[in-house]
Each structure stands twice: as structure tokens, then as C-alpha cells.
N, C-alpha and C positions, 0 to 999 in steps of 0.2 A: 179370638184374633180381630183386629179390624180390617176392613178390605182397604186398598190402597186408597180408594177413591174416598172413603170415609175420613182416612189418615190425612189426606192431602186437603178435603174439603176443611176439615177443622183447623189445619195448620192457617188457612186463609178465613178462616171465620167466616165461611158461608154456610148457610142453611140449605137443607134437602129444597124445601119450596122456592128459593132465590135460585138455585141450580136449575130447575125443573123450568123455570120462566124463562131464565136467561138463554137456556138451550133450546127451548120451545118442544119439550116433552112434558107428558103428565106427571103430577106429583109420585105416582105410584111407579112410573118407568124409573124415577130419580131414586126412589126410595130401595127399589129392587137393586139398583146399582149399589148403593148405599151398604146396602146387607149383602152383597156379594152373590145375589141369587140371581143377576143376570148382567149381560154385556150390552154396552149401547150399539144400537143399530152404526153401522160405518157412517151413514149420513150426519149421525152427531159427532162423532169424534174429534172430528178438528175443530168445533168449536168448543167441545168440552175440554180439552185439551188447553185452547188458549184460555179459558176460565179458569182453570187449575194450573196455570203457569207453566205447564210442562210440555215438550214435544208430543206429536201425535205419535211415533214411535216409542216413547218411552210410556206413554199411556197403555198403548196396546201391549206392550210388553208385560206390563204390570196386570192388567185386566186378562190375559191369556191362563193366568194362574188358576182362574175357576175351576171347577171339575168340568170336563169335556162333556160327560154325559148330561149335566146340567144345562151346560150352553147349549147343545143340541136340541135337548128338549125345550129350553126356553126359546129358542130360535123359531120351532115348528108351533110353538102355543103363539108367540108374536106374529108369525104370518097369517094363523088363523085369525086371530082377533085383528088383524089389520083388514082381511077380506071381510068379516062380519062388520066391521065399523064402515068400510067401503059401502056394502050392499046395504046398511040400516041408513047409511047418510041417502043413498039414490032413493031408495023405497020413501024416504020422508021429506026429498024433494029439498035437502039442506046441503050448505058445504060439510065436506067431510071435518074441516077442522072443529065445526061445532058438535060433533059426536064424540062422547068418549064412553068406552067400555071398560067397567072396573070388573075385574075378574077374581073372585073370591075362592079359595079353597079351604074347606072343612075336613078335617078327619074325624072318623068316627068316635073318635073321644070328647069332640065337640058336641056331638049330638046326644 
């Protein structure tokens, strides 16, 4: 079953990379929204709603249907990765926007 995000994106003829660029997030974040694996952070909801031509309220209502346990875990991982990105940028002496951390989970079956 397609996520609300994916259904709406397809109706508008938008690609995931287009949405990522226009909202100002990584492709990975947008792909996770598309797959229903995570929710957009609050700071992106209004921009994303405008892009998908729906109200912020409607978008939030549709997105909260994701499993709450997954949402909680995803939020914790996002916070950890955000802190790691901030620390890495500081250590390297570059702007945070220039640092991207990609997170890969491999199952035992993949090894």
C-alpha cells in the first residue's frame, strides 16, 4: 500500500529528488517519507504541504497513520544523526549544510 506522501507525489507528477531539493532535505529523508518509514520534521511540514498542494493539517493527519513505534524510533535516530552531523561539521570546520550522513541498516541475511 502506497503512503499518502507517495500517492500525492505521483498525482502531482513529482519525483522524490525534486521534493527533497525543493523542501531542502536529503534524498534519503524524502525517500523515507515516500516509503512511509519516517515522518518529516515539523520544520518541513508547511513547505511540504504547500508543495503537495494540501493543508498542513491534512498532511499531518495523513502522516500520523505510520506505526507510532516506528515514528518514535525514527525520531530518536534522526536526533542522534543530527547531533553527529553537527559535531562532524564543527570538527571539520565546515557549515552543517555541507555535511550529509547516510545511514545504512543491513540485516543478517545481507551479510
